[in-house]
C-alpha positions in Angstrom: 3.2 -37.1 56.0 0.5 -35.0 57.7 -3.2 -35.2 57.0 -3.1 -32.2 54.5 -0.2 -33.8 52.6 -2.0 -37.1 52.4 -5.1 -35.4 50.8 -3.0 -33.5 48.3 -0.5 -36.3 47.6 -0.4 -37.5 44.0 1.3 -40.8 43.2 2.6 -40.1 39.6 3.8 -43.7 39.2 0.4 -45.0 40.1 -1.2 -42.7 37.5 1.2 -43.7 34.8 0.7 -47.4 35.5 -3.1 -47.0 35.3 -2.8 -45.0 32.1 -0.7 -47.8 30.6 -3.3 -50.4 31.5 -6.1 -48.3 30.0 -4.2 -47.6 26.7 -3.1 -51.2 26.4 -6.7 -52.4 27.0 -8.1 -49.9 24.4 -5.6 -51.1 21.8 -6.5 -54.8 22.5 -10.2 -54.0 22.3 -9.7 -52.1 19.0 -7.7 -54.9 17.4 -10.3 -57.5 18.5 -13.2 -55.5 17.2 -11.3 -54.7 13.9 -10.5 -58.4 13.4 -14.1 -59.4 14.0 -15.3 -56.7 11.6 -12.9 -57.9 8.9 -13.9 -61.6 9.4 -17.6 -60.6 9.2 -17.1 -58.7 5.9 -15.1 -61.7 4.5 -18.0 -64.1 5.5 -20.5 -61.8 3.8 -18.3 -61.8 0.6 -18.2 -65.6 0.7 -22.0 -65.8 1.1 -22.4 -63.6 -2.0 -20.0 -65.6 -4.1 -21.5 -68.9 -2.9 -25.0 -67.7 -3.8 -23.8 -66.7 -7.3 -22.3 -70.1 -7.9 -25.2 -72.1 -6.5 -27.7 -70.2 -8.6 -25.5 -69.8 -11.6 -25.7 -66.0 -11.5 -23.7 -63.9 -14.0 -21.9 -60.7 -12.9 -24.4 -58.4 -14.6 -27.3 -60.0 -12.7 -25.2 -60.0 -9.5 -24.8 -56.2 -9.7 -28.6 -55.9 -9.6 -28.9 -58.4 -6.8 -26.2 -56.6 -4.7 -28.0 -53.2 -5.2 -31.3 -54.7 -3.9 -29.4 -56.4 -1.1 -27.8 -53.1 -0.1 -31.1 -51.4 0.1 -32.7 -54.1 2.2 -29.7 -54.5 4.6 -29.5 -50.8 5.1 -33.2 -50.6 6.0 -32.9 -53.5 8.5 -29.4 -53.1 9.9 -28.4 -49.5 9.2 -25.2 -48.1 7.7 -22.2 -50.1 6.4 -23.9 -52.0 3.6 -23.7 -49.6 0.7 -23.5 -51.1 -2.8 -19.8 -50.2 -3.0 -19.1 -51.7 0.4 -20.8 -55.0 -0.6 -18.8 -55.1 -3.8 -15.7 -54.7 -1.8 -16.7 -57.6 0.5 -17.3 -59.7 -2.6 -13.9 -58.8 -4.0 -12.3 -59.2 -0.6 -13.3 -62.9 -0.5 -12.2 -63.4 -4.1 -8.7 -61.8 -3.6 -8.2 -63.4 -0.1 -9.8 -66.8 -0.1 -8.0 -67.4 3.2 -8.5 -64.4 5.4 -5.8 -65.6 7.8 -3.2 -64.6 5.3 -4.1 -61.0 5.8 -2.5 -59.0 8.7 -4.9 -58.3 11.5 -3.3 -54.8 11.8 -5.0 -53.6 8.6 -8.4 -51.8 9.0 -11.3 -52.3 6.6 -10.6 -48.9 5.2 -7.0 -49.9 4.4 -8.3 -53.1 2.8 -10.7 -51.2 0.6 -7.8 -49.1 -0.7 -5.7 -52.2 -1.3 -8.5 -53.9 -3.2 -8.3 -51.2 -5.9 -4.9 -52.5 -6.9 -5.2 -55.4 -9.3 -1.5 -56.4 -9.4 -1.1 -59.0 -6.5 2.6 -58.3 -5.9 2.0 -54.6 -5.8 -0.9 -55.0 -3.5 1.0 -57.2 -1.2 3.9 -54.6 -1.0 1.5 -51.8 0.0 -0.2 -54.1 2.6 3.2 -55.0 4.2 4.4 -51.4 4.2 1.1 -50.2 5.7 1.7 -52.5 8.6 5.4 -51.9 8.9 5.2 -48.1 8.6 1.9 -47.7 10.4 0.4 -45.7 7.5 -2.9 -43.9 8.0 -5.4 -44.1 5.1 -4.3 -40.8 3.9 -0.7 -41.8 3.9 -1.5 -45.1 2.1 -3.4 -43.3 -0.6 -0.6 -40.8 -1.1 2.1 -43.6 -1.4 -0.1 -45.4 -4.0 -0.7 -42.2 -5.9 3.0 -41.3 -5.9 3.8 -44.8 -7.3 6.1 -45.7 -4.4 6.3 -49.4 -5.5 7.5 -48.6 -9.0 9.9 -45.9 -7.8 11.5 -48.3 -5.4 11.8 -50.9 -8.1 13.6 -48.5 -10.4 15.7 -46.6 -7.8 18.8 -48.8 -8.2 18.7 -48.1 -12.0 17.1 -51.5 -12.8 14.4 -53.8 -11.7 14.1 -57.6 -11.7 11.7 -60.3 -10.8 13.6 -61.1 -7.6 13.2 -57.5 -6.4 9.5 -57.6 -7.2 9.1 -60.8 -5.1 11.2 -59.3 -2.3 9.1 -56.2 -2.1 5.8 -58.1 -2.3 6.8 -60.5 0.5 8.5 -58.2 3.0 7.9 -54.6 2.0 10.9 -52.3 1.7 13.5 -53.7 4.1 16.1 -51.1 5.2 19.4 -52.9 5.7 21.9 -50.7 3.7 22.1 -47.1 2.5 20.9 -48.0 -1.0 17.6 -49.2 0.5 16.8 -45.6 1.6 17.0 -44.1 -1.9 14.0 -43.3 -4.2 14.3 -41.9 -7.7 12.5 -39.6 -8.2 11.4 -38.1 -4.9 7.9 -36.6 -5.2 7.1 -33.2 -3.6 3.5 -32.7 -4.8 2.5 -31.8 -1.2 4.3 -28.5 -1.6 1.8 -27.3 -4.2 4.5 -25.8 -6.5 3.9 -25.9 -10.3 6.3 -28.2 -12.1 8.0 -25.6 -14.2 8.0 -22.7 -11.8 11.5 -21.5 -10.8 12.3 -21.7 -7.1 15.3 -20.7 -5.0 17.0 -23.4 -3.0 16.4 -21.6 0.3 12.7 -21.3 -0.6 12.5 -25.0 -1.4 14.1 -25.8 1.9 11.7 -23.6 3.9 8.7 -25.2 2.2 10.0 -28.7 3.0 10.4 -27.7 6.6 6.9 -26.3 6.8 5.7 -29.7 5.4 8.1 -31.8 7.4 5.6 -34.5 8.2 4.9 -35.1 4.5 8.6 -34.9 3.7 9.4 -37.5 6.3 6.7 -39.8 4.8 8.3 -39.4 1.4 11.8 -40.1 2.7 10.6 -43.4 4.2 10.9 -45.4 7.4 13.1 -44.5 10.3 13.8 -40.8 9.4 14.0 -38.2 12.2 14.6 -34.5 11.4 17.7 -33.0 13.1 17.7 -29.5 11.6 18.3 -27.3 8.6 21.4 -25.2 7.7 23.5 -27.2 10.2 26.8 -25.4 10.6 30.2 -27.1 9.9 33.4 -25.2 10.7 36.6 -26.3 9.0 39.7 -24.2 9.7 37.6 -21.2 10.9 35.5 -21.3 7.7 31.7 -22.0 8.1 29.7 -24.2 5.8 26.1 -25.2 6.1 24.4 -28.5 5.4 20.9 -27.8 3.9 19.1 -30.5 5.9 20.2 -33.2 8.3 18.2 -36.2 9.4 19.0 -39.3 11.5 17.8 -42.7 10.4 17.1 -44.9 13.5 17.0 -48.1 11.5 20.5 -47.7 9.9 21.7 -45.7 13.0 23.3 -43.0 10.8 23.1 -39.3 9.9 21.5 -38.5 6.5 22.8 -35.3 5.0 20.7 -33.8 2.2 21.7 -31.1 -0.2 19.0 -29.4 -2.3 19.8 -28.3 -5.8 17.2 -26.5 -8.0 19.5 -27.1 -11.0 20.8 -30.2 -12.7 23.4 -32.3 -10.9 26.9 -30.7 -11.2 30.4 -32.1 -10.6 31.0 -29.7 -7.6 27.8 -31.0 -5.8 29.3 -34.4 -5.0 32.6 -32.9 -3.7 30.8 -30.5 -1.5 28.6 -33.1 0.1 31.5 -35.6 0.4 33.3 -33.0 2.5 30.4 -32.6 4.8 30.2 -36.4 5.2 33.9 -36.6 6.1 33.3 -33.9 8.8 30.3 -35.8 10.3 32.2 -39.0 10.2 35.1 -37.5 12.1 33.6 -34.8 14.3 29.9 -35.6 14.9 29.5 -39.4 14.9 29.8 -41.2 18.2 30.7 -44.9 18.7 27.1 -46.1 18.2 26.6 -44.3 14.8 27.3 -45.9 11.5 28.8 -43.9 8.6 26.8 -41.0 7.4 24.9 -41.0 4.1 24.6 -38.2 1.6 21.8 -37.5 -0.8 21.8 -34.8 -3.4 18.2 -33.9 -4.4 18.4 -32.1 -7.8 16.0 -30.8 -10.4 17.7 -32.7 -13.3 20.0 -35.7 -13.5 21.1 -38.0 -16.3 22.4 -41.5 -15.3 25.7 -41.4 -17.3 26.8 -38.1 -15.8 25.7 -39.1 -12.3 27.7 -42.3 -12.5 30.9 -40.4 -13.2 30.2 -37.7 -10.6 29.3 -40.1 -7.8 31.7 -43.0 -8.2 35.1 -43.1 -6.5 34.0 -41.8 -3.1 34.5 -43.9 0.0 31.3 -42.4 1.5 27.8 -43.5 0.7 26.8 -40.7 -1.7 23.6 -40.7 -3.9 21.8 -38.3 -6.2 18.1 -38.4 -7.1 15.8 -36.1 -9.0 12.7 -34.6 -7.4 9.5 -33.7 -9.0 6.7 -31.3 -8.0 3.9 -33.4 -9.5 2.8 -36.9 -9.1 4.6 -39.1 -11.7 2.8 -40.7 -14.6 1.9 -44.0 -13.0 1.4 -45.9 -16.2 4.7 -44.7 -17.6 6.5 -46.0 -14.5 4.6 -49.3 -14.7 5.6 -49.7 -18.3 9.2 -48.9 -17.5 9.3 -51.6 -14.8 7.7 -54.1 -17.1 10.2 -53.3 -20.0 13.2 -53.7 -17.7 12.0 -57.1 -16.4 11.2 -58.3 -20.0 14.7 -57.2 -21.2 16.3 -59.5 -18.6 14.5 -62.6 -19.9 
């Protein structure tokens, strides 16, 4: 190597290794700072509760004290000590008397969103899923607003206390095709009025334009393969509306969009596509493909007759263009659990 080459030589491996060191260091620094911040806010919450108990202060009086405390701390220490933030610190200590039980991967902003949820099992589920799925604050809020917890509990057609406990301890564990399914799916991010007619091709295009939101709604492990994926059988072309791959189950997910109610022919069509993928597309590392029919309307009895009897994993779920009635879903979960006692 001559002198000119030595001057212009760039060791790409050296650059990459240095970049990895810096990125890793930044992550470690962030996690340590974040954990220290959370520990600090927990200690502040503890001090507030201890003071209330020692001085026998009721909650009404405590609200006034916290307001004055907020003003004084803000003057002396700057931002971060608003009245609402101090109330969150107080509630943080109450809800998590042992801060070590909380994942260090949650930010304070995540924790503040979680503290809004009173139900402990539900809050634990969203905490686990936030860590497992690496949700941003926006994504966490969206999943809470769309009642993901209740929808997962009801997606199999029933709910029970064991399922509640399972979700609260581990989040949504994906181990079989049934674990992928939600009912209903919520497409509020498309901005389409609930009763406005829409063509299937237009719905498909809107979902593609909002693919990041759609992937969030589908759940963990989904990767978009493409739309209108061609299948050729005996020189006749067919097209699958949307194809995904789930890296957790290691299988293709074929989705058919129907802007009408679920029909008998829908299942046979998608089952044909699944058979093709199983035979022609899958390689030795892929598990059997899964089919999901997303339809505007579906009744459980008809769906049971339409979907049963197939060897392939075939499901049908409704979709809605608006956020579901959260209280209605909560009541439905509670009623199902009560009916099993």
